[in-house]
C-alpha positions in Angstrom: 4.8 8.2 22.8 3.3 4.8 22.5 2.9 2.7 19.3 0.2 0.1 18.6 0.3 -2.4 15.8 -3.5 -2.8 15.8 -5.4 -2.0 12.7 -7.8 0.9 12.8 -11.5 0.2 12.7 -13.8 1.8 10.1 -14.7 4.5 12.6 -11.2 5.1 13.7 -10.0 5.3 10.1 -12.6 7.9 9.4 -11.5 9.8 12.6 -7.9 9.6 11.6 -8.5 10.8 8.0 -10.7 13.8 9.3 -7.9 14.9 11.8 -5.4 14.9 9.0 -7.5 16.5 6.4 -9.0 19.3 8.6 -5.9 20.0 10.9 -6.1 23.7 10.3 -9.7 23.7 11.4 -9.3 21.7 14.5 -6.1 23.2 15.8 -8.0 25.6 18.1 -10.6 23.2 19.2 -10.6 20.7 22.2 -11.2 17.0 21.9 -14.9 17.3 22.9 -15.5 19.9 20.2 -13.9 17.8 17.6 -15.9 14.8 18.7 -19.1 16.6 18.3 -18.1 17.8 14.8 -17.4 14.4 13.4 -19.9 12.5 15.6 -17.6 10.3 17.4 -16.7 9.9 21.2 -13.6 11.4 22.8 -12.5 7.9 23.5 -12.5 7.0 19.9 -10.4 9.9 19.1 -7.9 9.1 21.8 -7.8 5.5 20.8 -7.3 6.3 17.2 -4.4 8.6 18.0 -2.7 6.2 20.3 -2.7 3.5 17.6 -1.0 6.1 15.4 1.8 6.7 17.9 0.5 9.7 19.9 -0.3 9.7 23.6 -3.6 11.5 22.9 -5.2 14.6 21.3 -3.2 17.2 23.0 0.1 15.3 22.1 -1.2 15.2 18.5 -1.8 18.9 18.3 1.3 19.9 20.0 3.4 17.7 17.7 1.9 19.3 14.7 1.9 22.8 16.1 5.5 22.8 17.3 6.9 21.4 14.1 5.3 24.1 12.1 5.7 27.2 14.3 9.3 26.7 15.5 10.9 25.1 12.5 9.1 25.7 9.3 9.4 29.5 8.5 8.0 28.8 5.1 4.7 28.3 6.6 4.5 32.1 7.2 4.7 32.7 3.5 1.5 34.5 2.4 1.7 32.9 -1.1 1.0 29.5 0.2 -2.6 28.3 0.5 -3.7 26.1 3.3 -3.6 22.8 1.5 0.0 23.4 0.5 0.9 24.4 4.1 -0.6 21.1 5.3 1.4 19.2 2.7 4.6 20.8 3.9 3.7 20.0 7.5 3.1 16.4 6.7 6.4 16.1 4.9 8.2 17.6 7.9 6.4 15.3 10.2 7.2 12.2 8.2 11.0 13.2 8.4 11.1 14.0 12.0 9.0 11.1 13.2 10.8 8.6 11.1 14.2 9.7 12.5 12.8 9.6 15.9 11.3 6.1 15.6 14.2 4.5 13.8 15.6 1.3 15.5 19.3 2.0 15.4 20.1 -1.5 16.7 18.4 -3.1 13.8 20.0 -0.6 11.4 23.4 -1.6 12.5 22.6 -5.3 12.3 21.5 -4.8 8.7 24.7 -2.9 7.9 26.7 -5.8 9.4 24.6 -8.2 7.3 25.3 -6.3 4.0 29.0 -6.2 4.8 29.1 -10.0 5.0 26.7 -10.9 2.2 28.0 -12.0 -1.3 25.0 -10.7 -3.1 22.0 -8.4 -2.5 18.6 -8.9 -4.0 16.1 -6.1 -4.0 12.3 -6.8 -4.5 10.1 -3.8 -4.9 6.7 -3.0 -6.7 5.0 0.2 -7.8 6.5 3.5 -6.8 8.8 1.6 -4.5 10.7 0.5 -7.6 12.2 4.0 -8.0 13.7 3.7 -4.5 14.9 0.2 -5.4 16.7 1.5 -8.5 18.4 4.2 -6.4 19.5 1.6 -3.7 20.8 -0.8 -6.3 23.0 1.9 -7.9 24.4 3.0 -4.7 25.1 -0.5 -3.5 26.9 -1.3 -6.8 29.0 1.9 -6.2 29.9 0.5 -2.8 31.1 -2.7 -4.5 28.2 -4.9 -3.4 26.8 -6.9 -6.2 23.1 -6.1 -6.3 20.1 -7.1 -8.5 16.7 -5.5 -8.6 13.5 -7.2 -9.6 10.1 -5.6 -10.0 7.9 -7.9 -11.9 5.8 -10.1 -9.6 6.1 -13.3 -11.6 9.9 -13.0 -11.8 10.0 -12.0 -8.1 8.3 -15.3 -7.1 10.5 -17.3 -9.4 13.8 -15.7 -8.2 12.9 -16.0 -4.5 12.8 -19.9 -4.9 16.2 -20.0 -6.3 18.3 -18.1 -3.7 20.8 -19.4 -1.1 21.9 -18.2 2.2 24.8 -16.3 0.8 22.3 -13.8 -0.4 20.5 -11.0 1.4 17.1 -10.0 0.2 15.7 -6.5 0.7 12.0 -5.9 0.5 10.8 -2.4 -0.1 7.1 -2.0 0.5 5.2 1.1 1.8 2.2 -0.8 3.2 4.0 -4.1 3.8 1.1 -6.0 2.2 2.1 -6.5 -1.4 1.0 -10.1 -2.2 3.9 -10.9 -4.6 6.4 -9.7 -2.0 4.6 -11.7 0.7 4.9 -14.8 -1.4 8.6 -14.2 -2.1 9.3 -13.5 1.6 7.5 -16.8 2.5 9.9 -18.6 0.1 12.9 -16.8 1.6 11.9 -17.6 5.1 11.5 -21.4 4.2 15.0 -21.4 2.7 16.6 -19.5 5.6 17.5 -16.5 3.3 18.3 -13.5 5.4 15.8 -10.7 4.6 15.3 -7.0 5.4 12.1 -5.0 5.1 11.9 -1.3 4.6 8.3 -0.1 5.1 6.1 2.3 7.0 3.4 -0.2 8.2 4.4 -2.0 11.4 1.2 -4.1 11.2 1.9 -5.3 7.7 2.3 -9.1 7.0 5.7 -8.6 5.5 7.1 -7.7 9.0 6.2 -11.2 10.1 8.0 -12.9 7.2 11.3 -11.0 7.3 14.3 -11.1 9.7 14.8 -7.3 10.1 12.5 -4.5 9.8 13.2 -0.8 9.3 10.0 1.2 9.7 9.3 4.9 9.0 6.4 7.1 9.6 3.8 7.8 6.9 1.0 10.3 7.3 -2.4 9.6 5.5 -2.5 12.8 3.5 -2.6 12.3 -0.2 -4.1 14.3 -3.0 -4.3 11.2 -5.2 -6.7 9.1 -3.0 -7.8 6.7 -5.9 -4.3 5.6 -6.7 -1.5 4.0 -4.7 1.0 6.8 -5.1 1.6 7.7 -1.5 4.8 9.5 -0.7 7.9 7.2 -0.2 9.7 9.9 1.8 9.9 7.9 4.9 11.4 5.0 3.0 13.9 7.4 1.4 14.9 8.6 4.7 15.6 5.0 5.8 17.5 4.1 2.7 19.7 7.1 3.0 20.6 6.4 6.6 21.2 2.8 5.9 23.5 3.4 2.9 25.4 6.3 4.5 26.1 4.2 7.6 27.1 1.3 5.4 29.5 3.6 3.5 31.0 4.9 6.6 31.6 1.4 7.9 33.2 0.2 4.7 35.7 3.2 4.9 36.6 2.4 8.6 
């Protein structure tokens, strides 16, 4: 399965959203039939899916079908409506694809960094603040002094005062939060080691940090007008990172 860091065009974004929102309807169709329904070429569909990490349309359907039919017995429950089934399927997909795409070499490098650092600073905004709070608590329980900052003005200020004995962790679902980009630039200029936990490999934060741990996020949301997308991929990464760290500290 290939992965592209290219941004989706407007037509590709429309195609991707349709495929996700109408998965139950297209599961029995071929790529040409889907193209006719949404008025795009088969090449556009293929290109869109390749940018999202699939080899093509068949790979996309197989991935979704296999995950659902073989592993998720709950989908056979007659009390579930189609929308809820899709939500369950998307959650399962986020878990499995995040685990499959995780860079274990980088994960271990981050663990080594945390074992050596004197202090950890976590910068997070929005719903990612909840994940930051949990990470701070668990790092403190492991004996690693940790501070969490969520206010954009304070984040910018603190990022200018750090030294190389500190490790900074950025938590950002889309990797584009402006205050975090500003802080990352400050850290980069001061040679402060930094880690990004995100689901967007094309986000600017990836270019401003030393280590990146990416998860897979689907586009499905029932709150399209608000930035409240699921942080499930980020929680998976955080758990693996902290569990690995805890095991290494006991060794």
